[in-house]
Structure formats: structure tokens, C-alpha cells
C-alpha positions, 0 to 999 in steps of 0.5 A: 287310676284304673276304676271298673267300669260296671262300678261307674255305670252303677254309680251313674244308674243309682244317680239317675234314679235317685235310689238304689232300689228304684235303680235297681229296677231301672237297670234290671240289677239287684239293690244290693248289687249296686250298693256294693258297686258303689262301695266299692268305688267309692273306696277306690276313689276314697270319697263318699258319692252320695249321702244315705238316709233311709228314705233319700239317696243325694249325690254329694258334692264330688258325686255331682261332679262326677255324674256331670262328667260321666253323663256324657261320657255314657251317652256317647258310648251308647250311642256308639253302640247303638251304631251296630244296633243299625245293622239289625233286621230291626231296631232293639234296644231301651226307649227312655221318654219324660213326659209330663202325666198329661202326655203320658195319658192323653197323647201316648196311650194310644201311640205306644201300643202299636209302636210296640207292637211294630216294633217287638224288639223295643222296650220303653221306660216311660218317666213322667215328671211336670218339671222341666227337666234335661231329658239328657241328665235324666238319662232319657233320649226325648221328651215330650213337651209344648213348645212354650217349654222347648230349649233352642238347641232341639229339634222338635217332632209334633206328636198327638193332636195338634190343637188342643182346649183347656176347659172349665167344668163343674157339677150340675149340683155345684152349678144349680147351688152357686150359679153359672157364669158368665163371664171369666171374671166371675170366677173369682166369686166361686170355689175353684180347684187348683193345680200346682207344679213341683216348682211351687208356680200355679199358673192362672186361668187363661181363657180367650175370646173374640182375641180377648185374653183374660187371666184369672186367679180363683182361689177354692178348697182344693190344690192338688200338685198337677199331673199326678193330683189331677184325678182327686181334683176331677172327682172332687169336681165330680162330688161338687166341690167346685170348677175345675180347669183341665185339659178338655181330654182328660174331663171329655169322658165325663161331659159325655156322660153328664158327671159335669158341665161345660163353664164358659165353654165360648171362653175356653183356650184353644193351645197347639199340640205337644212335640217330641224333643230331643237333642241335635248334636248327637246320633239319634238312637235306633228305638228313638228313630223308629219313634220317631218315624212311626209317630210321623206317620200315625194318623194325627188326632184333630 
């Protein structure tokens, strides 16, 4: 059976983007063109590849099976075409990164602008995702994660600050009314603003002092989705709703302005900074190679 390669590509684009509209934005095509291509493919194959509703586009069992086989093939095709890119004077193409919201905000903000200025022929696409995903299956070249969440077969390159801290903070109004905790266990008696990951997990707050590590699981009036809902939690903390536990760098402007006050600072947990990771079993696309070389010489923060 001879199938049009463009129709297969349209199917992969829609499946990866989980929708025709998002697929159109990612591919530079139109939603109607993608829909027509998928319709032609379904007609030729004689099976439905997507279950469509007004709110979602989800691959059928047949679609999932086709995507699983096509994704590696299309990745290899992209790598093969990228070999030609190596003969250009300047790397060109698209670099797709899968990163948590915290990395997009705290790490990439200082790196991306000078990188794009240095490589004007490279277009960068950044997908923010709090769940740990297969970057290749997600159609990305690389991702950013912390070392405890890296797979063993990945190559990891340090990016951004090498040491970070989690900080506990609250507004002065809240602390004046409810007291300033002197030990992490006292947080169990306070209103705390929590974050929950898309998986449903809500990690405990960790503190460390003189080698002693404590984990507490406080409760409070507000739970937000980790990453995307963090700014709402910050605003709630500033308004006096409770104590917040988040990246120090995220909170630093509010600590410096006095809108928030440090809580239990001697107990703030230090941890190693994030890594750019990518599969070691395939050719490295030229845009990704350029980015790796760039961050290796980019001034490291702290």
C-alpha cells in the first residue's frame, strides 16, 4: 500500500500536539489542511485513527499503534536531513525543548535571548510540562529536568544555576497574626499553600539543617497545580493567605521588595541545579548541538 508521506506526517503532528489547532501552530500549516490529510489517511487505511470531540482529539488503539511505529522513523528522517545542515555556515532549523515551568522561568530566561541572537537561523519551541515525559515521543529534541528524574540512557549537561534552594515564605501580616515558626514541625499548625503535580502527587516540604532532614506534609486553604499555578500561590502568600514553599529564585524579587518574609531560612533545603538531557542513541541535530555548545560556555549562575 502506497501512502502519502505528507499525510503520515500530518497524522504524527496532530497526535503529538493532541489537536488539529495546536498541530497547525506547531507545523505552520492550517487546521483544515491537517484535518483533510488525516481524513485521507484514514480512508486509505480503512481505520479511524482519532476519536474526535469538540474538546479533544485522542488517538484510537490503531492510531496509538501507528504513532509508536512512525515516531522513531520520523525522528531518524529528521536526523538524516540534519546531516545536510552540518554543511551550512550557520546551524539552522527548529530546536524543541520540553521543560518544567520553573526551568522556563528561572533558567531559560537568561539563556534563550543571547542564544537566539547568536543563531538567528534557529527557531526554538519550548513546551512546558510538569509530568516526566519521553522527549522523543513528545516530538522534542531535548528536555530539562533534575538529576533524580533523569533516565539512565540519557546524556545530561548542566544548565543554569548549579545550586538552588527551596524557600518558605509568608507575608508580614500573616506572620504577625499567626506567629513565626521556629521549627519545620510547627508548619503543621499553620495555613500552608500547596502545589500538586498533574499526576496527583503532592510532595511533602523538605527541610535540612546540620545534616538533619525533615519532611512535613502541612495543610492549608489553597492547592494549585505545580508550575502553572505557582504565581497564584505567590499572590495569595503576599495577600496573607498562608505560608508558601517554592524555589528561592522564584520568590527572590518579593523577598527583596519586602512583600514576603523568609520563614525558617536556616532550614532551607539546597539541591543541585537542573540538566539539559537528550538521548545518546541518535544523531544530535545541529540546532541542539549549537545549544549544547552554547550553554557549556554560558556564565554559570551561583
